[in-house]
C-alpha positions as CSV (number, residue, x, y, z in Angstrom):
1,M,0.0,0.1,0.2
2,K,2.8,2.7,0.9
3,L,4.7,1.6,-2.3
4,F,1.3,2.5,-4.2
5,S,0.6,5.5,-2.2
6,F,4.2,6.9,-3.4
7,F,3.2,6.4,-6.8
8,S,0.1,8.3,-6.4
9,Q,-0.7,12.1,-5.6
10,E,-4.0,13.3,-4.3
11,I,-4.7,17.0,-4.1
12,A,-8.0,19.0,-3.8
13,I,-8.8,22.0,-5.6
14,D,-11.0,25.1,-5.2
15,L,-11.3,26.5,-8.6
16,G,-12.7,29.7,-7.8
17,T,-13.1,32.8,-10.1
18,A,-11.3,34.8,-8.6
19,N,-8.4,32.6,-6.7
20,T,-7.4,29.0,-7.1
21,L,-6.6,27.2,-3.9
22,I,-4.6,24.0,-4.2
23,I,-4.5,21.4,-0.9
24,E,-2.0,18.7,-0.8
25,N,-1.5,16.2,2.6
26,G,-3.8,18.6,4.2
27,K,-1.6,21.8,3.5
28,V,-2.3,24.7,1.2
29,V,0.4,24.4,-1.4
30,V,-1.4,26.6,-3.8
31,D,-3.3,29.9,-3.4
32,E,-2.9,32.5,-6.8
33,P,-5.0,34.4,-8.6
34,S,-7.2,33.0,-11.2
35,I,-5.4,34.3,-14.3
36,V,-3.4,33.2,-16.8
37,A,-1.0,35.4,-19.6
38,I,-0.9,34.0,-23.3
39,D,1.6,35.2,-26.3
40,R,-0.9,36.0,-28.7
41,R,1.5,35.0,-31.4
42,S,2.6,31.6,-30.7
43,G,-0.1,30.8,-28.1
44,E,2.1,29.6,-25.0
45,V,1.5,30.4,-21.4
46,I,3.5,33.4,-20.2
47,A,2.5,33.4,-16.5
48,V,0.1,31.9,-14.3
49,G,-1.6,33.1,-11.0
50,L,-0.1,35.7,-9.2
51,K,2.6,36.9,-12.3
52,A,0.1,36.9,-14.7
53,M,-2.1,39.0,-12.2
54,Q,0.7,41.9,-12.1
55,M,0.3,42.1,-15.7
56,H,-3.4,42.1,-15.8
57,E,-4.7,45.4,-17.4
58,K,-1.3,46.6,-18.0
59,T,-0.2,44.4,-21.0
60,H,0.9,45.3,-24.7
61,E,-1.4,43.8,-28.0
62,N,1.3,40.6,-27.9
63,I,0.2,39.4,-24.5
64,K,-3.1,38.8,-23.3
65,T,-4.5,37.9,-19.8
66,I,-7.5,35.5,-19.8
67,R,-9.6,34.9,-16.2
68,P,-10.9,31.4,-17.8
69,L,-13.7,31.3,-15.1
70,R,-16.6,33.7,-15.0
71,D,-19.6,33.6,-12.8
72,G,-18.1,29.9,-11.1
73,V,-17.5,28.5,-14.3
74,I,-15.3,27.6,-16.9
75,A,-15.4,30.3,-19.9
76,D,-12.6,29.5,-21.3
77,F,-11.4,25.5,-21.6
78,Q,-8.0,25.8,-23.3
79,A,-7.0,28.7,-20.8
80,A,-8.6,27.0,-17.5
81,E,-6.6,24.0,-18.7
82,S,-3.4,25.9,-18.6
83,M,-4.4,27.3,-15.6
84,I,-4.5,23.9,-13.9
85,E,-1.6,22.5,-15.3
86,G,0.4,25.6,-14.4
87,M,-0.8,25.5,-11.0
88,I,-0.4,21.8,-10.3
89,N,3.2,22.1,-12.0
90,Q,3.8,25.0,-9.2
91,I,3.3,22.0,-6.4
92,G,6.9,20.6,-8.5
93,H,8.6,17.5,-6.4
94,R,8.6,14.6,-8.2
95,R,5.3,15.3,-10.2
96,K,6.7,13.5,-13.2
97,F,7.3,10.0,-11.4
98,F,3.3,10.0,-10.1
99,S,1.5,7.7,-12.6
100,H,-2.0,8.2,-10.6
101,L,-3.2,11.6,-10.3
102,K,-6.7,11.9,-8.1
103,M,-8.3,15.0,-7.8
104,V,-11.5,16.5,-5.9
105,I,-12.8,19.9,-7.7
106,C,-15.3,22.1,-6.4
107,I,-18.0,23.2,-8.1
108,P,-20.8,26.1,-8.1
109,S,-24.4,24.2,-7.0
110,G,-26.3,25.7,-9.6
111,I,-24.1,24.6,-12.3
112,T,-25.3,22.7,-15.3
113,E,-24.4,19.2,-16.6
114,V,-22.6,20.4,-19.5
115,E,-20.6,22.6,-17.2
116,K,-19.7,19.4,-15.3
117,R,-18.4,17.5,-17.9
118,A,-16.2,20.8,-18.6
119,V,-14.4,20.2,-15.4
120,F,-14.3,16.6,-16.0
121,D,-12.7,17.2,-19.3
122,S,-10.2,20.0,-17.5
123,A,-9.3,17.2,-15.3
124,D,-8.4,14.9,-17.9
125,H,-6.5,17.1,-20.1
126,V,-3.8,17.3,-16.8
127,D,-4.2,13.4,-16.9
128,S,-5.9,12.9,-13.8
129,K,-6.9,9.3,-13.3
130,E,-9.6,9.6,-10.7
131,T,-12.1,12.7,-10.5
132,Y,-14.4,13.9,-8.2
133,L,-16.5,17.0,-7.7
134,I,-18.0,18.4,-4.5
135,H,-20.5,21.4,-4.5
136,E,-19.4,24.6,-2.8
137,P,-21.9,24.9,-0.2
138,M,-20.6,21.5,1.1
139,A,-17.2,22.0,0.7
140,A,-17.4,25.3,2.8
141,A,-19.7,23.0,5.8
142,L,-17.0,20.4,5.9
143,G,-14.4,23.4,6.0
144,I,-15.7,25.0,9.1
145,G,-16.4,22.1,11.1
146,L,-20.3,21.2,10.7
147,D,-20.9,17.7,10.9
148,V,-23.2,17.4,7.4
149,E,-23.9,13.9,8.1
150,E,-26.5,14.9,10.8
151,P,-30.2,15.5,10.9
152,V,-29.7,19.1,11.5
153,G,-30.4,21.9,9.4
154,N,-27.2,24.3,8.5
155,M,-27.5,27.3,6.4
156,V,-24.3,28.2,4.7
157,I,-23.7,31.1,2.8
158,D,-20.5,31.1,0.3
159,I,-19.7,34.4,-1.0
160,G,-16.6,33.9,-3.4
161,G,-15.4,35.8,-7.1
162,G,-18.2,34.9,-9.4
163,T,-21.2,33.2,-7.3
164,T,-23.1,33.4,-3.9
165,E,-24.2,29.9,-2.6
166,I,-26.5,29.7,-0.6
167,A,-27.4,26.1,0.7
168,V,-29.3,24.3,3.6
169,I,-27.8,21.4,4.2
170,A,-28.9,18.1,6.5
171,L,-28.2,14.5,6.1
172,S,-25.1,15.0,3.5
173,G,-27.2,16.5,0.5
174,I,-28.5,19.8,0.1
175,V,-32.0,20.3,0.8
176,T,-32.4,23.8,-0.8
177,D,-30.2,26.2,-2.4
178,Q,-29.9,29.3,-4.1
179,S,-26.7,30.3,-6.2
180,I,-26.9,33.8,-7.9
181,R,-24.2,35.3,-9.8
182,T,-23.9,38.5,-7.7
183,A,-20.7,38.4,-5.3
184,G,-16.9,39.8,-5.3
185,D,-16.8,40.7,-9.3
186,E,-20.3,42.3,-9.3
187,F,-19.2,44.6,-6.1
188,T,-15.6,45.3,-8.1
189,A,-17.9,46.5,-11.2
190,D,-20.0,48.3,-9.0
191,I,-17.3,50.1,-7.6
192,M,-15.7,51.1,-11.0
193,G,-19.1,52.2,-12.0
194,Y,-19.3,54.4,-9.0
195,M,-16.2,56.1,-9.6
196,K,-17.0,56.7,-13.1
197,R,-20.5,58.5,-12.4
198,Q,-19.7,60.1,-9.1
199,H,-16.1,61.2,-9.4
200,N,-15.4,61.6,-13.0
201,I,-12.5,59.1,-12.8
202,L,-11.6,55.9,-14.8
203,I,-10.3,52.8,-12.5
204,G,-9.0,49.6,-13.7
205,E,-10.3,46.0,-12.1
206,R,-7.1,46.0,-9.6
207,T,-7.7,49.6,-8.4
208,A,-11.2,48.2,-7.5
209,E,-10.6,45.3,-5.7
210,Q,-7.7,47.3,-3.6
211,I,-10.8,50.0,-2.8
212,K,-13.2,46.9,-1.9
213,I,-10.4,45.3,0.2
214,H,-9.2,49.1,2.1
215,V,-12.8,50.9,2.4
216,G,-15.6,47.9,1.5
217,S,-18.5,47.9,3.9
218,A,-21.8,46.5,3.7
219,L,-23.1,49.3,6.5
220,H,-23.5,53.2,5.8
221,E,-22.6,53.7,9.5
222,L,-19.6,51.5,11.4
223,P,-18.7,51.3,15.0
224,K,-15.8,54.3,15.5
225,D,-13.5,51.4,16.3
226,Q,-14.5,49.8,13.0
227,E,-14.2,52.6,10.6
228,P,-11.3,52.3,7.8
229,E,-9.1,55.8,7.1
230,D,-10.1,57.3,3.5
231,Y,-8.2,55.3,0.6
232,A,-6.6,57.5,-1.9
233,V,-7.4,56.2,-5.4
234,N,-5.4,57.1,-8.6
235,G,-7.2,57.0,-11.9
236,R,-7.5,58.7,-15.2
237,D,-10.1,61.9,-15.1
238,L,-12.5,61.5,-17.9
239,M,-12.6,65.2,-18.5
240,T,-9.0,66.0,-19.1
241,G,-7.5,62.7,-19.9
242,I,-4.9,63.3,-17.0
243,P,-4.2,61.1,-14.0
244,K,-5.1,62.4,-10.9
245,Q,-5.9,61.4,-7.1
246,I,-9.4,61.3,-5.0
247,K,-9.7,60.2,-1.5
248,V,-12.9,57.8,-1.0
249,S,-14.4,56.8,2.5
250,Y,-16.2,54.0,3.5
251,R,-19.6,55.5,3.4
252,E,-19.5,56.0,-0.4
253,I,-18.7,52.7,-1.2
254,S,-21.4,51.1,1.0
255,H,-23.5,53.5,-1.0
256,A,-21.9,52.1,-4.1
257,L,-22.0,48.2,-2.9
258,D,-25.9,48.7,-1.5
259,K,-28.0,47.6,-4.7
260,S,-25.7,44.3,-5.0
261,I,-25.9,43.6,-1.6
262,S,-29.7,43.9,-1.4
263,K,-29.8,41.4,-4.2
264,V,-27.8,38.7,-1.7
265,E,-30.2,39.6,1.2
266,D,-33.1,38.6,-1.5
267,A,-31.6,35.2,-2.5
268,I,-30.9,34.5,1.5
269,L,-34.7,35.4,2.4
270,K,-35.7,33.3,-0.7
271,A,-33.8,30.5,0.5
272,L,-35.1,30.6,3.7
273,E,-38.7,30.7,2.2
274,N,-37.9,27.4,0.5
275,T,-36.7,25.5,3.7
276,P,-38.8,23.0,5.1
277,P,-40.1,24.0,8.4
278,E,-38.5,21.2,10.7
279,L,-35.2,22.6,9.2
280,A,-36.2,26.3,9.5
281,S,-36.3,25.4,13.4
282,D,-32.9,24.4,13.5
283,I,-31.6,27.3,11.3
284,Y,-33.4,29.7,14.2
285,K,-30.9,28.1,16.6
286,T,-27.6,27.1,14.5
287,G,-27.8,30.8,12.4
288,L,-26.2,31.4,9.3
289,H,-22.8,30.7,8.6
290,L,-20.5,32.9,6.4
291,T,-17.5,32.0,4.1
292,G,-15.9,32.7,1.2
293,G,-14.0,36.4,0.3
294,G,-17.0,38.2,0.3
295,A,-17.4,37.1,4.3
296,L,-15.0,39.8,4.8
297,L,-16.5,43.0,3.8
298,R,-17.2,45.5,6.6
299,G,-20.4,44.9,8.7
300,L,-21.9,42.2,6.1
301,D,-22.8,39.9,9.2
302,K,-24.6,42.6,11.0
303,R,-26.5,43.7,7.6
304,I,-27.4,40.2,7.0
305,S,-28.4,39.7,10.9
306,Q,-30.5,42.3,11.0
307,K,-32.5,41.3,7.4
308,T,-33.0,38.2,9.0
309,K,-33.3,38.8,12.7
310,L,-31.1,35.5,12.8
311,P,-27.4,34.9,14.5
312,V,-24.9,35.4,11.4
313,S,-21.4,33.8,12.2
314,I,-18.3,34.5,10.1
315,A,-16.0,31.2,9.3
316,E,-12.6,31.4,11.2
317,D,-10.5,31.7,7.8
318,P,-13.3,32.2,5.5
319,L,-11.0,32.4,2.2
320,R,-10.2,28.9,3.0
321,A,-12.7,27.1,4.3
322,V,-14.2,25.8,0.8
323,V,-10.7,24.2,0.2
324,R,-10.2,23.1,3.7
325,G,-13.4,21.2,3.3
326,T,-12.4,19.9,0.1
327,G,-9.4,18.5,1.5
328,I,-11.5,16.6,4.1
329,A,-13.5,15.3,0.9
330,L,-10.6,14.2,-0.9
331,K,-9.4,12.0,2.5
332,N,-12.9,10.5,2.7
333,T,-14.2,10.1,-0.9
334,D,-15.5,6.5,-0.4
335,K,-17.5,7.7,2.8
336,F,-19.1,11.0,1.7
337,S,-22.2,9.9,-0.9
338,F,-22.8,13.6,-1.9
339,L,-19.4,13.6,-3.9
340,I,-19.9,13.4,-7.9
341,D,-17.7,11.1,-10.0
342,R,-17.9,10.5,-13.8
343,R,-20.1,7.9,-13.6
344,S,-22.9,9.9,-11.9
345,V,-22.7,12.8,-14.4
């Protein structure tokens, strides 16, 4: 058995719209942005992950940067395969000696059969011999330490880059779920639009992302001790065409994000409406669990709690909850019935 394990490699992948994380032997070995840079002339991959992100929106005509995933699913198959291969190669160490590659890949709960097949095909192209899929909310529930096999209802809200996944989980299955394509990317686009309308300043995706991290807020009024300092933004003045700098406060950004956050709240309320009464009584006791990068938005837990009148808790390490859960599923592929393998598609 030991000899067989020497010739096999087991990895869990959280293939996210914004970031891709890979776990091997219980450790996160890759945590990189989901982006790839390609030479237009030769079609060769120049960079993957962080290096490609540094090139994003700064390239000349011979280089293009591609984000292969849109709204949680693969939009560009070739680029996705190049990215997955590049990320796996970053793990290194004896990769070429391994003959048996086993993968568990995370997918959104609202994914179609065609999109599932696309993920399987991408895994085949990187020479995976055994591939399983797991739905994001289930992986998030495992990652934050919930016992998904118990007859107890838990609601998990995973706000990622491309999708917000809301699911009620009990007895190793998803009882009711809502998957909406309003998440981190939409928040970033809202900030870009707001800066253009309100300040006549054009900013890129990366700058909008930094604004979201530094002064992003779901509440118009934060407690004094949680208020972030105003953030200096550099961009191009639309009137003069000259670069300029302005300062924005968290209150401004909270207004910019208001509509998108309302969509997330509506989806949560819809999922609660569709929950069977016995599980609803469990959720009243257990509360709502927030995971994903969006959970880090200031005041989001309080805002959802005010809307639903239910307790809301944020996972300990929300960015890695999904990949940790995928790692747990990888170790117990024979035990968990909710894993999707090729035979069940």
